[in-house]
Structure formats: structure tokens, C-alpha cells
N, C-alpha and C positions, 0 to 999 in steps of 0.2 A: 456643454460649455458655451455653445452659441447662444442658447437661451439666457444663460447667466450673464454673458457679456452684453446682450441686448438689454437685459434688466438694468445693468449698471449704467448703460447709456441713457435709458429712460429716466433713471434717478437723477443723473446729472442735468438732463434737460429740465426736469421738474424743479430743480434748485435754481433755475434761472440762469444757467451758464449759456447765455445767448447774447448776441450783439448784432447791431445793424451794420457794423463795419464789414468791409471786404475780407478782413482777417478772421471773422467769426468761425467759418467752416473749418479753417486750419486749427483753431484753438479747440473746437469740438473734437476734431479727429485726434489731436494730440492727447486730450483728456481720455478719450476712449481707448487709445493705444496703451496709455499708461495703466488704465484699469485692467486691460487684458493681461499686461505683463504682471501686474500685482496678483491677479487671480492665478495665473500660471505658476508663479513663484510660491504660492501658498499650497501646501500639500492637501489633497483630499483627506477627509477624516476616514477612520476605519469603517464607520457606518456607511459612508458613501462608496468606499471601495467594495465592501461586501455586497452592497445593493447592486452594483454593476456585475459582480461575479454571479450573484443569484439570478439576475435577469437572464444572463446567458445560459446558465445551467437549466433554469426552468423552461427555457424554450427548446430544451433537448439538443442544444448545440454544445460542442466541445469547447470548454474554456481553456485558453492558453494565453499566458501573459504576453507572449511575443506578438499576439494579434491585437493587443491594446496599444494605447499611445504612450509616449515617453512620460507624460505627466502622471498617468496612473501607475506606471511601473515605479517611477521615482517616489510617488506618494507612499506606495506600499513598502518601498525600501526605507524610507524615513521612519515608518512605523515598525520596521523589522531590523533594527540594529544596523542599518545601512549595509546589510549583506546582499550582494548581488551575485548570482551564479550565472556564468556564461558558458554555454555549450558551443564550441566552435568546430569548424571542419569545412572541407571543400564542398560537401553536400550533406544531405540528411543521413546518408549511410556511413559517413566518415566520422564515427563516434568513438572509435577506439584507437589507441596509440599504435597498435599493430598495423604494419603496412600503411601507415598514414604519413602524409607530407604536410600535416597541418601545423607543424611547429612554427613555421614562418607566420602563419595567421595569428597564433597565440602571441608571438613576440610583437607583432604589429598592434594588436589590441592592447597589450600592456603599455606599449609606447604611446598610444592614443590617450589612454587613461592618464598617464603621467603628464601628458601635454595639456590636458583640459582640466582635470580635477584640481580645484583650488588655484586656478590660474597657472598651473604648471609648477607649483611650489612643493609637490610631494614626490618623494622617492618611491620606487617600487615596493620597498619593504614597508612603507607606510600604509599601503592599501591592498597588497596581495596577501590574502589569508591562506589560500591553499591551492595547490595544483594536483589534480588527481593523478595517481600513479598508473592507472590503466586506461582511463577514459579521457577524451578531449574536453576537459572541464577545468575552469578556474573559478575560484571564489574571491571576490574583491569587496572592499569596503568603500562605498560610494556615498558622497554627501551632496554633490551638485547635480541639479537637473540637466545642466549643459553636458555633463559627462554621459548621461543616459541618452540624450538626444544624439550626441556624437556617435555613440556605440551603435545605435539603431541605423545609422547611415552607413556603417561599415559592412563590407562583404565578409563572408566566412563565418557569420554568426548563425548557428542553428536555432538557438533559443537564448533568451535572456530572462531571468526570473528573480524576483525578490525573495530569496530563499529563507530569510529570517522572518518574513511576515506570517503571523499566526492567524489565519482566517477564523478559527474556532474561538479564539480568545475574545473576539468581538461579536460573537453571537450570544445574545442574552440567555438563550436556552441551551447553551452548550455544556452546562455542568451536569453530565449524565453518568459520570464514572468512567466513561470511555472504555467500557468492557471489562473493567477491573473489579476484583473482589476475591476475598478469601473464604467465601461461604462454603458450608457443607450441608448436606441433606441426606437423611436416611432414605434409601431407595424403596419404592413400593415393590412388593414381591411380584407384581404383574409386569414389571418393567425390566426383568432380567430372567435368564435361565442359567442354572448352575451346571457347569460341565467339568469334566476331569481336568486337572486334579483338585478342583475346588474353586474355579474362577467363575465370575459372573459375566455372561454374555449379554450386552445391551439388547433390548427388544428391537431397536432400529437395525441392528445387523441382520436380523432374520428377514427384514423387508428387502434386503439386497442379496440374499443367499450367501452371505459371508461365512457362516459356520460350515456350510456344505463345501464351500471353496477351500476350506482349510484341509480337506482330504487330499488336495492337490498341491497347495502352496501355502506357506505361512510367512512369506516375505524374506526368507533367508538369503543373505548375500547382497541385499539391496540397501543402499544408504538413502535415508530420507532426511533432507535438510529442512528444518522448521525455523523460519524467521518470524520471531514474535517478541514477546516480552521476557523471554528466558525460561529457565526451568527451576522448579523449587528445589532447595537444598533440604527440605523438611519432609520429604516422602521417600523412603528408602527404595520403593519399587521403581522409581525413576532415577535412582542413583546406584548404590551398592548392590541392590537386589534386582537390578534391571535384567541381569543375565541369570534367571532363576526358573526352576520348574521346567515346563515345556519350552520355555524361552532360553535357548542356549547357543553358545558359540557366536555371540554378537557383542556389540559395544555401544556405549553412549558417550558422547563427547559434548562439552559445553564451551561456548565462546561468547564473548561480548564485544560489540562494536558501537554500542550507544554511549555517547558522552552526555552526562547530565550536567550541563553548564550553560549559562547564558553567554558566556565568553566565547566568541567564534573561533579564537585561536586555540582554545583548549582541545587537547587530543587524548586526555586520560579518560578511559571508559570507566563506567561504574560497576563493572564486573559481569558475571555470567548468570547470576541468580535472578529469578523471577521476582519482581517487586510489585506485581500487578495481579497475577493469578491466571490470566488469560493464556499465556504461553504454556503453562503447566497442563491446562485442560486440553489444549490442541495436541501436545505431544502425547498425552495420555490416550486420546481416542485413536491416534494413529499407531502407537507402538507399545502401549503398556503391556507388561509381561503376563503370561498365562501360568499361574502357579496356584498354590493351595492356600493363599491368603484371604480368599473370599472377596476379592476386589474386582472391579470391572477390567476386562481384558481389552487390548487394542486390536485394531483390524489386522495389522501386520506385526504380530507379536514376536516374530523372529527377525524383523528388519533391524538394521543399525540406525541409530538416531544421532544426528548432529544438530544440536540446538544452538541457535544464535539469539542472544538478547540484542536485537537491533533497534528496538524502539521502547519508549516508555509506556505506551498504551496502543490501542488498535488504530488510532487516528493519526496518520502521518502528517502532522501539522507542526512544522518547525525545522530549522536548519539541521540540528544534530540528529533528529529522528530520521529525516530523509537521507542524510549522509550515512547514518548507521545501517539502515536497510540496504542502501546501495553497496556499502562495503561488504555486508554479509552476502549479498548476491554475487559479488565478484569472487569472494573467497570460496563459496560453494561451487561456483562455476568452474573454478580451477581444480576441483577435487575429482579424481577419477573414480573414487568409491561412492560418490553421491550421484544418483540418477534422477531423483525427484526432489523438488523444492515446493514446500507448502507455505503459503502466506495468507493467513486469515486476518489481514490488516489492509488498510487502504485510506484513500482520500477522495473527496468528492470531485476533485479535478486533477488533471495530470501533473506530474512532476518530472521535468526533463532529466534530472540526474538518475532517478529511479528507472525511467524509460530506457536510458542508455544501459544501466546495469542489468535490467531484465533481458535486453537484447544480447548483452555480453554473455550471460549465462545460457540463454537460449541457443546461441551460436555454438556453444560447447556441448550441445546435446542434452541439456537438462529439460525435463518435463516439469513445467511450472504451473502449479494450481493456485488460484487466487479467489478470494471471497467476493461474491457478486454484490454484497451489501446487506447490512442489517439496519433497519430503520430506527431513527430516533426522532425527536421532535424537530431537529434541525437538518436532517438529511432525508426526510420522507418524500421530498419532491425530486430526489435524484433517482435515475435509473440504475444501471450497473455502474459501480464505482471503479475508480482507478486503483490498482493496475489490472483488475479483472477485465476492464474495457479494452485492453491491448490485444492485438492479434496474436502476440507471442505468448500469451498466457491462456490457461484453461479456466474459464469462469464457472463457478459452482454456486448454487443457491439451495435453500432448504424448502421442503414441502411437507405437508401433513400426511397422515395415513388414510385420508379420505379415499373413497373409491373413484375419485376423479382428481385431476391435478389441481392443487390449491397450494399457493405459497404459504409458508408459515406466517404467524401473526406479525413478525417483524422482518420478514425477508424481502429483498428486492427481486425483481424479475425483469426480463427484457430480451431483446434480440441478441445481445452479446453473451447470454448464458449458454453454456455448453452442456452441463449436466445438473441433475438435481439429486438430492438425498433426502429420504424420509427421516425426519428428526423431531417430529412433534405429533402428539396425539391430537387428532382433529377435535377442535373445540376446547382443548385444554393446553394452554400455552406453557404451563409449568411442567408438563410431563414430556420431557425431551430426552436427549441421549445421556445415559448414565456414564460418568467418568470418575477417575481418581480425583480426590480433592488435593489441596495444597499440603495437607498434613497427613501423617501416617494414620492408617486405619480409618480414614474418612472418605466419603463419597459425595458426589454432587451431580446435578443435572445441568447440561449445557445445551443451548439452542442456537438458532440463527444460521446464517450462511457460513459462519466461522467453523462450526463443528461439521457442517456439510463438506466443507473444503478439505479438512483434515481427514475425514472419512474416505473421500475420493482418492486422496493421496495414498492412503493405506491400501485401497483396492488396486491402484496402479502398481504398488509394490508387489502385491500378490501375482499380478500378471507378469511383471518383469522378472520376478524370481522364477517363475515357471518357464520363462523364455529368456534366459540371461543374455543371449546373443542378439536380441532384438534391439532396434533403434527406438528412439522416443516416438517416431512417427508410427511404427508398427504397433507399439503399445497403445498409443492414443486411438489408432484405428480399431483395435480390438475392443477397447472400451466403448467406442461408438457403436460397433456392431452388436454389442451385448446390451444395448440400452433400448428402452421402450419404443421410441419413435423412429429408430433407424430403419431405412436409409434416409428418412426425412428429418427435418429439424424444425421443431415447434418454434413459433415466433416469440414465445415468452419463456419456455422451459428447455430450450436446446434439444438434445437427444433424450432427455428425461432420465429416469432412474436406471442405473446399471445393474445388471444381474451378474454378480461376482462369480457365481458358479459357472455360468456360461462363458464368462470372460477367461477363466483359467483352464477350461476343458480343451 
């Protein structure tokens, strides 16, 4: 901004705005001040905003909106339907309404917005979009830069974020399908083994001793919550025949928290069904039944499944997707039958609302697995993505079956990774983990850190089913103790591959 202001001053000088009178310096100063105001009152373009975000991330620093200035936050708000999310509280740990005295802070912030926005001409109902029922968060509609400036000067704000700004909409290479697709593919006979009563065991499971671990545990009694794009209505094995064959005495439940609307006040979700395909693949690898249909079986084929359609695709870019995921986290956090949460979704930078919701679920004893990142042309400069980058989550990435550790063709790695899963034939990116497809009687291959995360969630269910009285810390410690690098942690691959058989013995 300083360089731009300097440039404007130089232009004014070049135009001959000079005088020999004693008043000339005053005129020059007034012109420069007016230009500064003009520039500040003009929002940055999305290209300029993204360039600043990318610069921070490329330097391996954590990007947070609150660490930027009011002008950038306001600019992103202008380009994001004027939606601003405010996380308030007495301190960084004061994020939930339970045992919190932050209500006075919220009231003060609302009063400040009412006093400043549009010169004090708006009522609360004109700008207050939503107040979270569990977390210290409000969503407001802001138009004025002065309002953002005033908010940043107030105490009691943990973060302030332009929640409606869609970073990926302004990246020219962002049209990659975002992990969606209804493809199917016939499995190569070398990529599975048929076991009783006629199910296909993916080759990747043998890399972790999962079939041998089934002699001790199959995940019975453990609830796995999968937050993703939902669950297909068109594959009976993940619906009416979920409780079939060797998979018995369990249940599948489907919920939806994603609102498919550009209107911020909208609260009507678009249902529980998968409209992407990604969520179906993840629920399949974690929990698909073991029966005689000749289809791929899941890691924890006797675990209960609670599926949430919390997002449109795997990239958490936009107000309703971020809110949908946060609401799913809160709901699963409050369920006593859910012990594990799997999220093969993420964003390249942190989202305060989701951070709060992750901590909410974590504080309720949930073991939360998150994908370390799957590269695309617009995220390959990022290390471990959010929320896998959080301390409260367990970050997982994918590796090949090479005789040394090597990340899959599209998988991220880094110091935040906790575990790895073999999910790709070395040198053949198309030979990944076999899963159920979106439609009856069809199969597919799925790769990346997504399938690695869902696989690890299934292994955790085997351990917890074997030791139902254990806490999440005990389960996590057993996973670590059963992994390749334990008691050390590799700088890029965490504790490495888990031996599921060792973990359940």
C-alpha cells in the first residue's frame, strides 16, 4: 500500500501540481491524503487478495485473516456477499457457550456494528445473519470499511473472517472437479483377494495387516462419523443391505447440514444424499459390509456409520460449506455412540468456525482424523492442509507400496502428518484402493490422502472395538505404538504405516 501511495504522489508531481507559494506543500499533502483515502476506500480485487494469501502460504506461514489489515478483510468481505464471521470470547480458549461469560462481549460487538455501519442507520436485524447455538460466533452482513476498522479495535474478538469469500473461485486453475465424480472401474484381479462369504479385500488392506486383525476385531459397537459430501442412495450396500452377511447388528444413519444457497440467511439443507461421489467412497472404505455380493469390503465392516453431508465437495471454500461442516462436527461431538470422526476434506488455510467446532468435538472425547492434502494445480505449493494442520486432529497422508517411504503421486507430506497409509502401486497412480462405486454392483479405485484418512479411521475403530473402555488418548497411543517409526516421528511421514494386527493384539 505504501508503494502504491508513493506512486500516486509521484504521478501528481509529474502532472505539475507544484507551486512556489508558501501554501504549495499544504496542497501537495492534501492531494496525497485524498489519494490515500481514495485507495483505501476502493476494495482490493480478488486477484490481489489471493496473491497476498498465496504469498503467506508459500512462505510456509499460517495464513489467518485476523493477522491482515482492515482493508484486506473488508475487500474480501465485499467480494464475499458482505458476510463477516466473528469469533468472540474472553481469550483464545473461550470458544464455546458452556461456562462462558462472553455474552456481554457479543452484545457490545453488536452494539458497535449498529453504531458504525451505515452511520448508525441499521437495526440489528438488518445485519445479524446468525448466532451459533453452541459456539461463541456471530455472522454479520457488513458493507462499510469503517465497521471492520472499528471491530478490529475492540477487545474480545478471537478472530474476524470474511466467511463468504471464495478463494478458489478466483484461481484460474481451480476447475478440477474438487474430488467429485460418479466413475466406476472394473477391478484388476491382482488388486483384491476374495474372502468368505464372497467379499473382495482391497490389496491395500494387506499392507497394514487388516485382514489378520479381523480375527480379533471387526469394529462392532463403534460409531464412525464421516463428514463429507454425503452417502449415495443408489448403492444398496450402503443403505438397506448395510447390515448384511458377516456385517450384522449395526446401523447406518444419514444427515445433512449443507445449505446449497448463495443467500446467507438460508437454513434449508439440500438433504443427506451424496451429489459428488466422494463421500460414498470414503464411507465405503471405512465401513462397507462383508457379504456375498462380490464387492469391496470396508476396514471396520461391523462398525456403525453416521454419515453427514456437510459440504458440496472436498474443498471447504464458502460460507455454507464451512458452516455445514462445523454443524456436523458439533452434532457428532454430542453423540455418545460416535467415537471417531473422519474428514477427508479441507482448505489451504484455517477457518475459525471449523477450528472451534473441531475443538468442541475433541473436548468431548472424539478421535478426529483429517486428510493431509491431495495436490492439484492450485494447491501443490501447500504443505499439510487445514484442518489436518490442527493439533486436535490426526493428520493422514497416502504413500506407495515402494520398499521405502514415498508419498503418492498427489499426496501432501510434512511435519504435521501423524500416519501414512499405503494406497497406490508404486509407479502406477491409477492402481489405488478398490471401493464401492456410487451405483449398485459397480466398483472403483480411489486414491490420495482422502482414502488414507478413511482407512485409518477404520483401523482406529478396530482398536476401539477391541478395547471399548479405552479413551481416545489410549487408542491413539496404540496406533502410534503399532506404526513403523515409533517411538520416533519422521519429519515428513509422522509415525508411518500402522500394523493393524499389532494394534488389536
